[in-house]
TORTOR-527475 format. One record per residue (C-alpha): residue in one letter; y, x, z. Coordinates in nm, 4 decimals, padded with zeros to 6 digits, always signed. Each point is the difference from the previous one (the first is absolute). Layout:
BEGIN
MARVEX	a	Y	X	Z
...
REM end
This chain:
BEGIN
MARVEX	x	+08.6645	+09.7543	+12.0969
MARVEX	x	+00.2448	+00.1505	-00.2448
MARVEX	x	+00.3087	-00.2047	-00.0947
MARVEX	x	+00.0502	-00.0260	-00.3778
MARVEX	x	+00.2898	-00.1075	-00.2187
MARVEX	x	-00.1999	-00.3131	-00.0773
MARVEX	x	-00.0051	-00.0878	+00.3727
MARVEX	x	+00.3777	+00.0346	+00.0186
MARVEX	x	+00.0429	-00.2032	-00.3202
MARVEX	x	-00.2123	-00.2863	+00.1336
MARVEX	x	+00.1967	-00.0145	+00.3251
MARVEX	x	+00.3326	+00.0251	-00.1842
MARVEX	x	-00.0812	-00.2546	-00.2687
MARVEX	x	+00.0906	+00.2405	-00.2809
MARVEX	x	-00.1892	+00.2091	-00.2549
MARVEX	x	-00.1525	+00.3425	+00.0672
MARVEX	x	+00.2474	+00.1427	-00.2507
MARVEX	x	+00.2961	-00.1418	+00.1958
MARVEX	x	-00.1358	+00.1559	+00.3190
MARVEX	x	-00.0327	+00.3348	-00.1743
MARVEX	x	+00.3550	-00.0216	-00.1345
MARVEX	x	+00.1361	-00.0912	+00.3426
MARVEX	x	-00.1812	+00.2845	+00.1766
MARVEX	x	+00.1416	+00.2421	-00.2581
MARVEX	x	+00.3504	-00.1439	+00.0503
MARVEX	x	+00.0331	-00.0996	-00.3655
MARVEX	x	+00.3226	-00.1921	-00.0793
MARVEX	x	-00.1767	-00.2854	-00.1820
MARVEX	x	-00.1082	-00.1579	+00.3322
MARVEX	x	+00.2459	-00.2239	+00.1851
MARVEX	x	+00.1171	+00.1373	+00.3333
MARVEX	x	-00.1311	-00.3002	+00.1953
MARVEX	x	-00.3424	+00.0293	-00.1633
MARVEX	x	-00.0104	+00.3755	+00.0616
MARVEX	x	+00.0855	-00.0389	+00.3684
MARVEX	x	-00.2689	-00.2663	+00.0429
MARVEX	x	-00.2619	+00.2218	-00.1674
MARVEX	x	+00.0957	+00.3014	+00.2112
MARVEX	x	-00.0203	-00.2061	+00.3178
MARVEX	x	-00.3458	-00.1349	-00.0869
MARVEX	x	-00.1188	+00.3485	-00.0988
MARVEX	x	+00.1163	+00.1286	+00.3385
MARVEX	x	-00.1704	-00.2860	+00.1856
MARVEX	x	-00.3284	+00.0658	-00.1806
MARVEX	x	+00.0175	+00.3711	+00.0813
MARVEX	x	+00.0248	+00.1129	-00.3602
MARVEX	x	+00.2421	+00.2862	+00.0649
MARVEX	x	-00.1981	+00.1418	+00.2898
MARVEX	x	-00.3117	+00.0416	-00.2116
MARVEX	x	+00.1679	+00.1509	-00.3037
MARVEX	x	-00.0503	+00.3690	+00.0622
MARVEX	x	+00.0228	+00.2598	-00.2750
MARVEX	x	-00.3741	+00.0400	-00.0062
MARVEX	x	-00.0451	-00.3722	-00.0695
MARVEX	x	+00.2746	-00.1000	-00.2434
MARVEX	x	+00.1253	+00.2180	-00.2838
MARVEX	x	+00.2622	-00.0481	-00.2684
MARVEX	x	-00.0217	+00.0289	-00.3759
MARVEX	x	+00.2988	-00.0202	-00.2310
MARVEX	x	+00.0638	-00.1932	-00.3197
MARVEX	x	+00.2621	+00.1698	-00.2181
MARVEX	x	+00.1524	-00.1616	-00.3072
MARVEX	x	+00.3234	-00.0654	-00.1855
MARVEX	x	+00.2350	-00.2810	+00.0939
MARVEX	x	-00.0805	-00.1763	-00.3265
MARVEX	x	-00.3728	-00.0072	+00.0739
MARVEX	x	+00.0517	-00.1106	+00.3601
MARVEX	x	+00.2105	-00.2946	-00.1219
MARVEX	x	-00.2590	-00.1090	-00.2586
MARVEX	x	-00.1350	-00.3238	+00.1460
MARVEX	x	-00.2389	-00.0624	-00.2880
MARVEX	x	-00.2510	+00.2791	+00.0486
MARVEX	x	+00.1036	+00.2856	+00.2273
MARVEX	x	+00.0717	-00.2234	+00.2983
MARVEX	x	-00.3499	-00.1426	-00.0335
MARVEX	x	-00.1363	+00.3538	-00.0241
MARVEX	x	+00.1947	+00.0935	+00.3130
MARVEX	x	-00.1546	-00.2920	+00.1898
MARVEX	x	-00.3521	+00.1082	-00.0941
MARVEX	x	+00.0715	+00.3590	+00.1060
MARVEX	x	+00.1423	-00.1251	+00.3289
MARVEX	x	-00.3017	-00.2160	+00.0859
MARVEX	x	-00.2506	+00.2719	-00.0949
MARVEX	x	+00.1882	+00.2558	+00.2098
MARVEX	x	+00.0024	-00.2318	+00.3021
MARVEX	x	-00.3737	-00.0566	-00.0310
MARVEX	x	-00.0426	+00.3764	+00.0364
MARVEX	x	+00.2406	+00.0169	+00.2954
MARVEX	x	+00.2890	+00.1503	-00.1950
MARVEX	x	+00.3595	-00.1174	-00.0063
MARVEX	x	+00.1846	-00.0038	-00.3328
MARVEX	x	+00.3599	+00.1159	-00.0285
MARVEX	x	+00.2033	-00.0419	-00.3197
MARVEX	x	+00.2394	+00.2642	-00.1344
MARVEX	x	+00.2434	-00.0142	-00.2913
MARVEX	x	+00.0214	+00.3287	-00.1911
MARVEX	x	+00.3543	-00.0748	-00.1213
MARVEX	x	+00.1687	+00.2531	+00.2293
MARVEX	x	-00.2185	+00.2967	-00.1008
MARVEX	x	+00.2608	+00.1332	-00.2416
MARVEX	x	+00.2726	-00.0086	+00.2646
MARVEX	x	-00.2130	+00.1422	+00.2816
MARVEX	x	-00.3297	+00.1515	-00.1216
MARVEX	x	-00.1271	+00.0488	+00.3561
MARVEX	x	+00.0685	-00.3541	+00.1209
MARVEX	x	-00.3494	-00.1316	-00.0723
MARVEX	x	-00.1601	+00.2981	+00.1722
MARVEX	x	+00.2071	-00.0668	+00.3129
MARVEX	x	-00.0874	-00.3690	-00.0092
MARVEX	x	-00.3699	+00.0772	-00.0402
MARVEX	x	+00.0106	+00.2395	+00.2955
MARVEX	x	+00.2020	-00.2299	+00.2275
MARVEX	x	-00.2339	-00.2926	-00.0726
MARVEX	x	-00.3211	+00.2080	+00.0198
MARVEX	x	-00.1009	-00.0901	-00.3562
MARVEX	x	-00.3574	+00.1196	-00.0561
MARVEX	x	-00.0186	-00.0705	-00.3743
MARVEX	x	+00.1987	-00.1569	-00.2831
MARVEX	x	-00.0576	-00.2382	-00.2904
MARVEX	x	+00.2425	+00.0307	-00.2931
MARVEX	x	+00.0304	-00.3480	-00.1512
MARVEX	x	+00.0905	-00.0249	-00.3686
MARVEX	x	+00.1882	+00.2365	-00.2261
MARVEX	x	+00.2643	+00.2363	+00.1285
MARVEX	x	+00.1360	+00.3195	-00.1510
MARVEX	x	-00.2543	+00.2792	+00.0316
MARVEX	x	+00.2513	+00.2278	+00.1723
MARVEX	x	+00.0509	-00.2682	+00.2684
MARVEX	x	-00.3750	-00.0521	+00.0355
MARVEX	x	-00.0334	+00.3777	+00.0404
MARVEX	x	+00.2358	-00.0142	+00.2986
MARVEX	x	-00.2181	-00.2692	+00.1560
MARVEX	x	-00.3145	+00.2035	-00.0674
MARVEX	x	+00.1652	+00.3035	+00.1551
MARVEX	x	+00.0477	-00.1618	+00.3398
MARVEX	x	-00.3274	+00.1379	+00.1330
MARVEX	x	-00.2084	-00.3196	+00.0221
MARVEX	x	-00.2757	-00.1392	-00.2267
MARVEX	x	+00.1380	-00.1994	-00.2942
MARVEX	x	-00.1440	-00.2600	-00.2372
MARVEX	x	+00.1937	-00.1405	-00.2971
MARVEX	x	-00.0832	-00.3447	-00.1344
MARVEX	x	+00.1074	-00.1809	-00.3151
MARVEX	x	+00.1036	+00.3262	-00.1625
MARVEX	x	-00.1082	+00.3577	-00.0674
MARVEX	x	+00.1758	+00.3345	-00.0030
MARVEX	x	-00.0780	+00.2695	-00.2551
MARVEX	x	+00.0994	+00.3004	+00.2101
MARVEX	x	-00.0507	-00.1244	+00.3555
MARVEX	x	-00.3267	+00.0625	+00.1832
MARVEX	x	-00.0445	-00.3347	+00.1773
MARVEX	x	-00.2717	-00.2639	-00.0058
MARVEX	x	+00.0940	-00.2969	-00.2200
MARVEX	x	-00.1410	-00.3526	-00.0040
MARVEX	x	+00.0788	-00.2201	-00.2990
MARVEX	x	-00.1485	-00.2931	-00.1887
MARVEX	x	-00.1640	+00.0555	-00.3394
MARVEX	x	+00.2989	-00.1096	-00.2068
MARVEX	x	-00.1452	+00.1310	-00.3257
MARVEX	x	-00.3037	-00.2233	+00.0503
MARVEX	x	+00.2319	-00.2843	+00.0972
MARVEX	x	+00.1893	+00.0249	-00.3275
MARVEX	x	-00.3294	-00.0018	-00.1880
MARVEX	x	-00.1252	-00.3047	+00.1944
MARVEX	x	+00.3194	-00.1893	-00.0820
MARVEX	x	-00.0288	+00.0727	-00.3728
MARVEX	x	-00.3717	-00.0851	-00.0039
MARVEX	x	+00.0602	-00.3310	+00.1781
MARVEX	x	+00.2632	-00.1015	-00.2526
MARVEX	x	-00.2217	+00.1140	-00.2869
MARVEX	x	-00.2901	-00.2094	+00.1305
MARVEX	x	+00.2337	-00.3018	+00.0052
MARVEX	x	+00.0874	+00.0518	-00.3661
MARVEX	x	+00.3287	+00.1897	+00.0340
MARVEX	x	+00.0627	+00.2828	-00.2452
MARVEX	x	+00.3779	+00.0512	-00.0058
MARVEX	x	+00.0508	+00.1355	+00.3508
MARVEX	x	+00.3238	+00.1521	+00.1309
MARVEX	x	+00.1127	+00.1761	+00.3171
MARVEX	x	+00.2900	-00.0902	+00.2296
MARVEX	x	+00.1538	+00.2326	+00.2605
MARVEX	x	+00.1305	+00.3524	+00.0498
MARVEX	x	-00.2848	+00.2577	+00.0244
MARVEX	x	+00.2432	+00.2641	+00.1255
MARVEX	x	+00.0672	-00.1957	+00.3188
MARVEX	x	-00.3109	+00.1295	+00.1757
MARVEX	x	-00.3255	+00.1898	-00.0407
MARVEX	x	-00.1952	-00.3257	+00.0185
MARVEX	x	+00.2101	-00.1674	-00.2694
MARVEX	x	-00.0475	+00.2959	-00.2347
MARVEX	x	-00.3769	-00.0024	+00.0520
MARVEX	x	-00.0109	-00.3754	-00.0656
MARVEX	x	+00.1901	+00.0508	-00.3236
MARVEX	x	-00.2385	+00.2800	-00.1000
MARVEX	x	-00.2926	-00.2295	+00.0821
MARVEX	x	+00.1489	-00.2656	-00.2274
MARVEX	x	+00.0365	+00.2492	-00.2867
MARVEX	x	-00.3545	+00.1269	+00.0577
MARVEX	x	-00.1374	-00.3534	+00.0111
MARVEX	x	+00.1661	-00.0929	-00.3279
MARVEX	x	-00.1434	+00.3110	-00.1667
MARVEX	x	-00.3452	-00.0653	+00.1494
MARVEX	x	-00.0103	-00.3479	-00.1539
MARVEX	x	+00.1474	+00.1091	-00.3325
MARVEX	x	+00.3238	-00.1928	+00.0513
MARVEX	x	+00.3278	+00.1328	-00.1350
MARVEX	x	+00.2946	+00.0432	+00.2359
MARVEX	x	+00.3160	-00.1493	-00.1495
MARVEX	x	+00.2996	+00.1978	+00.1333
MARVEX	x	+00.2089	-00.3187	-00.0120
MARVEX	x	-00.2378	-00.1559	+00.2527
MARVEX	x	+00.0242	+00.2876	+00.2493
MARVEX	x	+00.3066	-00.0831	+00.2099
MARVEX	x	+00.0237	+00.3061	+00.2213
MARVEX	x	+00.3541	+00.1259	-00.0643
MARVEX	x	+00.1518	-00.1404	+00.3184
MARVEX	x	+00.2368	+00.1288	+00.2651
MARVEX	x	-00.2033	+00.1996	+00.2515
MARVEX	x	+00.2400	-00.0927	+00.2801
MARVEX	x	+00.0147	-00.3743	-00.0662
MARVEX	x	-00.3659	-00.0286	-00.0898
MARVEX	x	-00.0212	-00.3683	+00.0999
MARVEX	x	+00.3404	-00.1082	-00.1346
MARVEX	x	-00.0531	-00.3472	-00.1480
MARVEX	x	+00.2861	+00.0209	-00.2492
MARVEX	x	-00.1301	+00.3264	-00.1444
MARVEX	x	-00.3536	-00.1344	-00.0305
MARVEX	x	+00.1299	-00.3240	-00.1535
MARVEX	x	+00.1964	+00.2018	-00.2576
MARVEX	x	-00.2983	+00.2227	-00.0822
MARVEX	x	-00.2193	-00.3050	-00.0630
MARVEX	x	+00.2735	-00.1711	-00.2018
MARVEX	x	+00.0329	+00.3037	-00.2288
MARVEX	x	-00.3738	-00.0165	-00.0701
MARVEX	x	+00.0176	-00.2573	-00.2801
MARVEX	x	-00.3645	+00.0228	-00.1093
MARVEX	x	-00.1564	-00.0343	+00.3417
MARVEX	x	-00.3629	+00.0948	+00.0716
MARVEX	x	-00.2645	-00.2464	+00.1107
MARVEX	x	-00.0151	+00.1602	+00.3456
MARVEX	x	+00.1720	+00.2524	+00.2257
MARVEX	x	-00.1623	+00.2293	+00.2537
MARVEX	x	+00.2586	+00.0581	+00.2738
MARVEX	x	+00.0453	+00.2928	+00.2374
MARVEX	x	-00.0572	-00.2275	+00.3015
MARVEX	x	+00.0069	-00.3622	+00.1120
MARVEX	x	+00.3706	+00.0160	+00.0756
MARVEX	x	+00.0729	+00.1038	-00.3581
MARVEX	x	-00.2323	-00.2739	-00.1271
MARVEX	x	+00.1876	-00.2585	+00.2085
MARVEX	x	+00.3391	+00.1117	-00.1315
MARVEX	x	-00.1370	+00.0165	-00.3534
MARVEX	x	-00.1374	-00.3523	+00.0319
MARVEX	x	+00.3346	-00.1309	+00.1246
MARVEX	x	+00.1797	+00.1636	-00.2934
MARVEX	x	-00.2520	-00.1322	-00.2528
MARVEX	x	+00.0262	-00.3530	+00.1382
MARVEX	x	+00.3795	+00.0209	-00.0243
MARVEX	x	-00.0382	+00.0964	-00.3664
MARVEX	x	-00.2179	-00.3028	-00.0714
MARVEX	x	-00.3447	+00.1593	+00.0202
MARVEX	x	-00.2947	-00.1333	+00.1992
MARVEX	x	-00.2432	+00.2143	+00.2010
MARVEX	x	-00.2836	+00.0205	-00.0967
MARVEX	x	+00.0244	-00.2429	-00.2943
MARVEX	x	+00.2414	+00.2194	-00.1975
MARVEX	x	-00.0282	+00.3370	+00.1732
MARVEX	x	-00.2543	+00.1194	+00.2582
MARVEX	x	+00.0863	+00.2324	+00.2892
MARVEX	x	-00.2117	+00.2399	+00.2076
MARVEX	x	+00.1404	+00.1754	+00.3061
MARVEX	x	-00.1173	+00.2611	+00.2498
MARVEX	x	-00.0505	+00.0023	+00.3795
MARVEX	x	-00.1268	-00.3599	+00.0455
MARVEX	x	+00.2797	-00.0827	+00.2437
MARVEX	x	+00.0528	-00.3203	+00.1950
MARVEX	x	+00.3135	-00.0790	-00.1987
MARVEX	x	-00.1959	+00.0340	-00.3240
MARVEX	x	-00.2614	-00.2434	+00.1280
MARVEX	x	+00.2731	-00.2472	+00.0984
MARVEX	x	+00.1607	+00.0048	-00.3449
MARVEX	x	-00.0362	-00.2965	-00.2342
MARVEX	x	-00.2074	+00.0870	-00.1901
MARVEX	x	-00.1704	+00.2481	+00.2331
MARVEX	x	+00.0096	+00.3534	-00.1389
MARVEX	x	-00.3212	+00.1558	-00.1299
MARVEX	x	+00.0154	+00.3429	+00.1603
MARVEX	x	-00.1808	+00.3306	+00.0424
MARVEX	x	-00.0975	+00.0104	+00.3682
MARVEX	x	+00.0571	+00.3461	+00.1491
MARVEX	x	-00.1587	-00.1057	+00.3316
MARVEX	x	+00.2937	+00.0858	+00.2216
MARVEX	x	-00.1933	-00.0365	+00.3265
MARVEX	x	-00.2705	+00.2437	-00.1137
MARVEX	x	+00.2627	+00.2551	-00.1018
MARVEX	x	+00.1749	-00.0268	+00.3348
MARVEX	x	-00.3255	+00.0306	+00.1941
MARVEX	x	-00.1051	+00.3026	-00.2068
MARVEX	x	+00.3337	+00.1730	+00.0634
MARVEX	x	-00.0016	-00.0565	+00.3742
MARVEX	x	-00.3644	+00.0959	+00.0538
MARVEX	x	+00.0348	+00.3172	-00.2071
MARVEX	x	+00.3169	+00.0970	+00.1836
MARVEX	x	-00.1597	-00.0571	+00.3403
MARVEX	x	-00.2972	+00.2099	-00.1109
MARVEX	x	+00.2387	+00.2821	-00.0934
MARVEX	x	+00.1760	-00.0317	+00.3360
MARVEX	x	-00.3216	+00.0036	+00.2020
MARVEX	x	-00.1556	+00.2880	-00.1941
MARVEX	x	+00.3176	+00.2055	-00.0247
MARVEX	x	-00.0267	+00.0232	-00.3769
MARVEX	x	+00.1611	-00.1180	-00.3222
MARVEX	x	-00.1057	-00.0173	-00.3633
MARVEX	x	+00.1479	-00.0389	-00.3473
MARVEX	x	-00.2651	-00.2371	-00.1355
MARVEX	x	+00.1040	-00.2945	-00.2156
MARVEX	x	-00.1675	-00.3268	+00.0942
MARVEX	x	+00.0044	-00.2616	-00.2786
MARVEX	x	-00.0975	-00.3488	+00.1154
MARVEX	x	-00.1497	-00.2700	-00.2255
MARVEX	x	+00.1929	-00.3023	-00.1243
MARVEX	x	-00.1071	-00.3408	-00.1276
MARVEX	x	+00.1485	-00.2932	-00.1886
MARVEX	x	+00.1152	-00.3083	+00.1918
MARVEX	x	+00.0238	-00.2915	-00.2411
MARVEX	x	+00.2930	-00.2361	+00.0382
MARVEX	x	+00.1420	-00.2506	-00.2471
MARVEX	x	+00.2439	+00.2153	-00.1978
MARVEX	x	-00.2584	+00.0834	-00.2686
MARVEX	x	-00.1434	-00.2659	-00.2284
MARVEX	x	-00.2192	+00.0142	-00.3090
MARVEX	x	+00.1044	+00.0793	-00.3548
MARVEX	x	-00.1732	-00.2193	-00.2530
MARVEX	x	-00.1255	+00.1696	-00.3141
REM end
């Protein structure tokens, strides 16, 4: 009977993810824990069964900023990891930061680790993504799209998400609706902003430029002081803000509370991504659910199909979204 990572995890008393990290020699696992996992894996005969024909590797390539984002991308990474393991694939993570210094570094890493296919996670410069796509293995990009790069992309329907957020607020009686966050930070953020604008037009609502707080530092996109200042400058505040994601909604809520406003009694907030941290907020954030697990599963299964069939494609897969109601939106009385 084949030994799985789950078998090793149960014997070791740790999670499947920790086992995977230890077997890939990732620095986040304590040395003592790693040694214990390796010993148990050896005892169970895991290494003896892991021939090339049985276990293959896929790569996850992203920027350092995305890989450090514990609010959404880490959750996405976990879903990709578990789906890959179910299909008998290991997942290895690569930071694209060194591509400018050594353009061939990723290619060498892919070859030395027998990477069969790659998922690009989140936005990166198109010229960097082109280097990844030029490494000779199937590639899928998720959470973004590239205008001039022939790769398959998987992304949530952010335009629909923006519309859903506006419609939900409208149904609750809100008419003066603003937007909070920097659309230029990512493809997804820009599409969410465009969805907001489209939703306002669809419902015949006017967009007040003073209520659209998008002129923020692209580098310090989640800087509390900058967001606090932007909200403070908005003297005639809207009844509600649609935010680029749950993280932005959380920071916006903190800033509003510090300025004496109550959520949702004074100002309602809607986020995106339906993250755990948004659900834990008080009040819980009403959010557009992008169904992270479905996205991850779609990416991995498509990539494995490309690997097995020796093909690639440039199709764009847009996945549906839905609204997850929290407590950050109330009702506006006529």
